[in-house]
C-alpha positions in Angstrom: 19.7 -10.3 -9.3 18.2 -7.1 -7.9 16.7 -7.5 -4.4 13.0 -6.5 -3.9 12.5 -3.7 -1.4 9.1 -4.8 -0.1 7.8 -8.2 0.5 4.2 -9.2 -0.3 3.1 -9.2 3.3 4.6 -5.7 3.9 2.9 -4.4 0.8 -0.5 -5.8 1.9 0.0 -4.3 5.4 0.8 -0.9 3.9 -2.3 -1.1 1.6 -4.4 -2.0 4.6 -3.0 1.0 6.5 -3.7 3.2 3.4 -7.3 2.0 3.4 -7.8 3.0 7.0 -6.2 6.4 6.5 -8.4 6.9 3.4 -11.5 6.2 5.5 -10.3 8.8 8.0 -10.4 11.4 5.1 -6.8 11.6 4.1 -5.9 12.1 0.5 -3.8 9.6 -1.6 -0.9 12.1 -1.6 -0.9 12.4 2.2 -1.1 8.6 2.5 1.8 8.0 0.2 3.9 10.5 2.1 3.1 8.7 5.3 3.9 5.3 3.8 7.0 6.7 2.1 6.0 5.5 -1.4 5.2 7.2 -4.6 1.6 7.6 -5.8 2.6 5.5 -8.9 3.8 2.7 -6.6 0.6 2.9 -4.5 -1.6 2.5 -7.6 0.5 -0.3 -8.9 0.4 -2.2 -5.6 -3.4 -1.6 -5.4 -3.8 -3.1 -8.8 -1.5 -6.1 -8.1 -2.3 -6.8 -4.4 -5.7 -5.3 -3.9 -7.4 -8.7 -3.8 -5.0 -10.0 -1.1 -5.9 -7.3 1.4 -8.0 -9.7 3.5 -5.9 -12.9 3.0 -3.1 -12.0 5.4 -4.0 -11.6 9.1 
């Protein structure tokens, strides 16, 4: 079985960081480079985990 690269908590943490960076005026492309993920991954994570952004502290 293939090992997952990022856990759910790590994904939510990265999405939260992306939200902060976006509020500072950075583009999605810049954010994805900073988080070391592709734009496709960012949008997939946002769709799957977007509702969990405030569940983990």
